[in-house]
C-alpha positions in Angstrom: 0.3 11.3 6.6 0.6 7.5 5.8 -1.9 5.7 3.6 -2.9 2.1 3.9 -6.1 0.0 3.4 -9.0 0.5 5.7 -9.4 -3.3 6.0 -5.9 -3.3 7.6 -6.8 -1.0 10.4 -10.6 -1.6 10.7 -10.3 -4.6 13.2 -7.7 -2.8 15.4 -8.2 -0.8 18.6 -7.8 2.8 17.3 -5.6 3.6 20.3 -3.2 0.8 19.4 -2.3 1.4 15.8 1.5 1.6 15.1 3.7 2.1 12.1 7.4 1.2 11.9 10.1 1.5 9.4 13.9 1.9 9.4 13.7 5.7 9.3 11.4 5.8 12.3 13.6 3.3 14.1 10.8 2.0 16.4 7.0 1.6 16.4 5.2 4.9 16.6 1.6 5.3 17.6 -0.5 6.9 14.9 -4.0 8.3 14.7 -6.4 6.8 12.2 -7.5 10.2 10.8 -9.9 8.9 8.1 -11.0 5.7 6.4 -13.4 4.6 3.7 -16.6 2.9 5.0 -17.3 -0.8 4.4 -13.9 -1.8 2.9 -14.2 -4.9 0.7 -12.7 -6.1 -2.6 -13.9 -4.0 -5.5 -14.8 -0.9 -3.4 -12.6 2.0 -2.3 -10.5 0.8 0.6 -8.3 3.5 2.1 -7.2 4.6 5.6 -5.2 7.8 6.4 -2.9 7.5 9.3 -1.4 10.7 10.9 2.0 10.6 12.6 2.5 12.7 15.7 4.1 16.1 15.3 7.3 14.9 17.0 7.9 11.9 14.7 11.0 11.9 12.5 10.4 13.5 9.1 9.7 11.0 6.3 10.2 11.5 2.6 6.9 11.1 0.9 6.5 9.0 -2.3 5.1 10.9 -5.3 1.8 10.0 -6.8 1.0 9.7 -10.5 -2.2 8.9 -12.4 0.1 7.7 -15.3 -0.2 3.9 -15.5 -0.8 1.8 -18.6 -0.9 -1.8 -19.6 2.5 -3.4 -19.6 4.2 -0.7 -17.5 6.8 -2.3 -15.2 5.8 -2.0 -11.5 7.1 -2.9 -8.1 5.0 -4.0 -5.1 6.4 -3.3 -1.6 5.2 -4.6 1.7 5.5 -7.1 4.5 3.8 -10.3 3.1 3.0 -12.9 5.7 4.7 -15.6 3.6 8.1 -13.8 4.0 7.6 -12.3 7.5 6.9 -15.7 9.0 10.6 -16.6 8.6 12.0 -13.1 9.3 14.0 -13.0 12.6 13.6 -9.3 12.9 9.8 -9.5 12.5 9.6 -12.2 15.1 11.8 -10.1 17.5 9.5 -7.1 16.9 6.5 -9.2 17.8 8.4 -10.4 20.9 8.7 -6.8 22.0 12.1 -5.7 20.7 11.0 -2.3 19.4 14.4 -1.6 17.7 14.0 -4.7 15.5 12.6 -3.7 12.0 12.0 -6.3 9.3 13.3 -5.8 5.8 10.8 -4.5 3.3 9.9 -7.2 0.7 9.6 -6.2 -3.0 8.4 -8.0 -6.1 8.3 -6.8 -9.6 5.9 -7.3 -12.5 3.8 -5.6 -15.1 0.4 -3.8 -15.2 -1.9 -6.3 -16.9 -4.8 -3.9 -17.5 -6.4 -0.7 -16.3 -9.8 -1.9 -15.3 -13.0 -0.2 -14.2 -15.1 -2.3 -11.8 -18.9 -2.2 -11.5 -18.5 -0.1 -8.3 -16.8 2.6 -10.3 -13.4 1.8 -8.7 -10.5 1.7 -11.2 -8.0 -1.0 -10.4 -4.7 -2.2 -11.8 -4.5 -6.0 -12.1 -0.7 -6.7 -12.1 1.8 -9.5 -12.1 3.9 -8.4 -9.1 3.2 -11.0 -6.5 1.3 -9.8 -3.4 -0.2 -11.8 -0.6 -1.6 -11.3 2.9 0.5 -8.6 4.5 1.0 -6.5 1.3 -2.4 -4.8 1.7 -2.1 -1.1 1.9 1.4 -1.1 0.5 2.4 0.9 -2.6 2.6 -0.3 -6.2 5.3 2.0 -7.8 6.6 2.5 -11.2 10.3 2.4 -12.1 10.6 6.0 -11.2 9.4 5.4 -7.6 6.0 7.1 -8.1 3.0 5.4 -6.6 0.6 4.3 -9.3 -1.7 2.2 -6.9 -2.3 0.8 -3.5 -2.2 -3.0 -3.3 -5.5 -4.2 -1.9 -6.6 -7.7 -2.9 -5.8 -10.7 -4.9 -7.5 -13.5 -6.8 -6.3 -17.0 -6.7 -7.8 -20.0 -8.6 -6.0 -23.1 -7.2 -7.6 -25.4 -9.8 -6.0 -23.4 -12.7 -3.0 -22.1 -10.8 -4.1 -18.6 -11.7 -3.1 -15.6 -9.5 -3.9 -12.0 -10.1 -2.8 -9.1 -7.8 -4.9 -5.9 -7.7 -4.0 -2.4 -6.7 -6.5 0.5 -6.5 -5.3 3.1 -9.0 -4.0 6.4 -7.6 -7.0 8.3 -9.0 -9.3 7.1 -6.2 -6.6 7.6 -3.6 -6.1 11.2 -4.7 -9.9 11.7 -4.4 -9.9 10.2 -0.9 -6.9 12.4 0.2 -8.4 15.6 -1.2 -11.8 14.8 0.5 -9.8 14.7 3.8 -8.0 18.0 3.2 -4.6 16.6 2.1 -3.2 18.4 -0.9 -1.5 16.1 -3.3 0.4 16.7 -6.6 -0.1 14.5 -9.6 3.3 13.8 -11.1 2.5 13.7 -14.8 4.4 12.3 -17.7 5.8 8.9 -18.6 8.3 7.3 -16.3 11.9 7.7 -17.6 14.0 5.8 -15.1 17.6 7.0 -14.7 
């Protein structure tokens, strides 16, 4: 099972949804097994993708509800600003299915744990995200997922940028509602 944002897969033909990473080695067709309705900023925005049974085994990332203000975090994904100059990404788009772009990571801090009027709990953070990071993980220094990067706020006049991840609590609820058992890795992060 792979998690992303529903707004990432919503506009796609469900028969043509692919995932790729270095472990898979090539694009693999996946099934969109579940998604939240009406994805938009400030509301739950998740999609669950199911790999075929014959896909190579992937090591899952652990999930934790443990996230607090000023915790160090890392955002991972494929932001458009970086992918537009990546030769491997361009080769993949041109049909070279063995070409896999390098995952981009940025680091920052959790700015707050915030409850939105919709009831969704989000983590505003300082790890830079942009278009293309949607659906990617926000992890702590122990590699545990604390949130799913979903949207950003940018005020050009003041040069203010805030990145938002949906806190793992709502992801766990979504997964459990779709019959996926998940463990909550508790305790503070103590990196090696």
